[in-house]
C-alpha positions in Angstrom: -5.0 -24.6 2.1 -2.1 -24.6 4.4 0.5 -21.8 4.5 3.2 -23.7 2.6 0.8 -24.6 -0.3 -0.2 -21.0 -0.7 3.4 -19.9 -1.1 3.8 -22.8 -3.7 0.9 -21.3 -5.7 2.5 -17.9 -5.8 5.9 -19.5 -6.9 4.1 -21.5 -9.5 2.4 -18.5 -11.1 5.9 -16.9 -11.1 7.3 -20.0 -12.9 4.6 -19.9 -15.3 5.5 -16.2 -16.0 9.1 -17.2 -16.4 8.0 -19.9 -19.0 6.0 -17.4 -20.8 8.8 -14.9 -20.9 11.3 -17.3 -22.4 9.1 -18.4 -25.2 10.8 -17.3 -28.4 8.8 -14.8 -30.7 9.5 -14.2 -34.4 11.5 -10.9 -35.1 8.4 -9.4 -36.8 6.3 -9.6 -33.6 9.1 -9.3 -31.0 8.3 -5.6 -30.4 4.9 -6.6 -29.0 6.2 -9.3 -26.6 4.9 -8.6 -23.1 7.0 -8.9 -20.0 5.0 -11.7 -18.5 7.3 -12.3 -15.6 7.5 -8.6 -14.6 3.7 -8.3 -14.7 3.1 -11.4 -12.6 5.8 -10.4 -10.1 4.4 -6.8 -10.0 0.9 -8.2 -9.1 2.4 -10.2 -6.1 4.6 -7.4 -5.0 1.6 -5.0 -4.9 -0.9 -7.6 -3.5 1.2 -9.4 -1.0 4.6 -7.5 -0.3 5.1 -9.4 3.0 5.2 -12.7 1.0 6.9 -11.7 -2.2 9.7 -9.1 -2.0 13.0 -7.9 -3.4 14.5 -11.3 -2.8 12.0 -13.2 -4.8 12.4 -10.6 -7.5 16.2 -11.1 -7.5 15.8 -14.9 -7.7 13.5 -14.8 -10.6 15.7 -12.2 -12.4 18.6 -14.4 -11.9 16.6 -17.3 -13.3 15.6 -15.3 -16.3 19.3 -14.5 -16.8 20.2 -18.1 -16.8 17.3 -19.0 -19.1 17.9 -16.2 -21.7 21.7 -16.3 -21.7 22.2 -12.8 -20.7 25.0 -11.6 -18.3 24.2 -13.0 -14.8 22.8 -10.2 -12.6 21.3 -7.9 -15.3 17.7 -8.9 -14.9 18.2 -9.7 -11.2 19.3 -6.1 -10.7 16.5 -4.7 -12.8 13.8 -6.8 -11.1 15.1 -6.0 -7.6 15.0 -2.2 -8.5 11.5 -2.6 -9.8 10.5 -4.6 -6.7 11.9 -1.9 -4.4 9.9 0.8 -6.3 6.7 -1.2 -6.1 6.9 -2.3 -2.6 7.9 1.2 -1.5 4.6 2.5 -2.9 2.4 -0.6 -2.8 -0.3 1.0 -0.7 -0.7 3.8 -3.1 -0.7 1.6 -6.2 -3.1 -0.8 -4.6 -5.7 1.9 -3.9 -5.5 3.3 -7.4 -8.2 2.3 -10.0 -7.4 -0.5 -12.3 -7.0 1.8 -15.3 -4.6 4.0 -13.2 -2.6 1.0 -12.2 -2.2 0.1 -15.9 -0.6 3.5 -16.4 1.8 2.8 -13.5 2.7 -0.6 -15.1 3.2 1.1 -18.4 5.7 3.3 -16.7 7.4 0.4 -14.9 7.7 -1.4 -18.2 9.2 1.7 -19.8 11.8 1.7 -17.1 12.5 -2.0 -17.5 13.0 -1.5 -21.2 15.3 1.5 -20.7 17.3 -0.2 -18.0 17.8 -3.3 -20.4 18.9 -0.7 -23.1 21.4 0.9 -20.8 22.8 -2.5 -19.8 23.2 -3.5 -23.5 25.0 -0.3 -24.3 27.4 -0.5 -21.3 28.1 -4.2 -21.5 28.0 -5.0 -25.3 28.7 -1.5 -26.7 26.1 -2.0 -29.3 22.5 -0.6 -29.8 20.0 -3.4 -30.7 16.9 -1.7 -29.5 14.7 0.7 -31.3 11.8 2.8 -30.2 9.4 0.2 -31.4 10.3 -1.9 -28.4 8.3 0.5 -26.3 5.3 -1.0 -28.0 5.7 -3.9 -25.5 5.2 -1.4 -22.7 1.9 -0.5 -24.2 1.0 -4.2 -24.4 2.0 -4.5 -20.8 -0.3 -1.7 -19.7 -3.2 -3.3 -21.7 -2.5 -6.7 -20.3 -2.3 -5.5 -16.6 -6.1 -5.6 -16.2 -6.5 -9.1 -17.3 -3.5 -10.4 -15.3 -4.6 -8.5 -12.2 -8.1 -9.9 -12.4 -6.8 -13.4 -13.1 -4.3 -13.4 -10.3 -6.7 -11.9 -7.9 -9.1 -14.7 -8.6 -6.4 -17.3 -8.0 -5.5 -15.5 -4.8 -9.0 -15.3 -3.5 -9.9 -19.0 -4.5 -6.8 -20.4 -2.7 -7.3 -18.0 0.2 -3.7 -16.6 -0.2 -3.1 -13.7 2.2 
């Protein structure tokens, strides 16, 4: 594959993550909803930080803001911050065992939830989140292994480097 097609595959996986992220869930199961876009973005930030960086995270955060109807810039800021943290330590995270990476992504997901919570309080002056939403962070930690293996297979089969 040529270079341009390889980048398109990366962006296609991110668009799939965006689509999975905006699928509505019922209120009874919303606390278990994984952060698909964040997980897919985290994989590419750790695997190929020279191709996917803070700018890509900002763009997809902005698109998530547009799709979900939140105030523009909230998810863009949060994804940019997460991207900075992951790119800053990508070599360390990449060399950890997969189960250790799951714990790192659990922590990143907790940070994501807390930042969304802080923005909700500061912008809307209401508290619409309970501690049960942290269950989604546990789901993210468990899903990381599968997402990592799937995206690594895609990256290797398409020779993306």
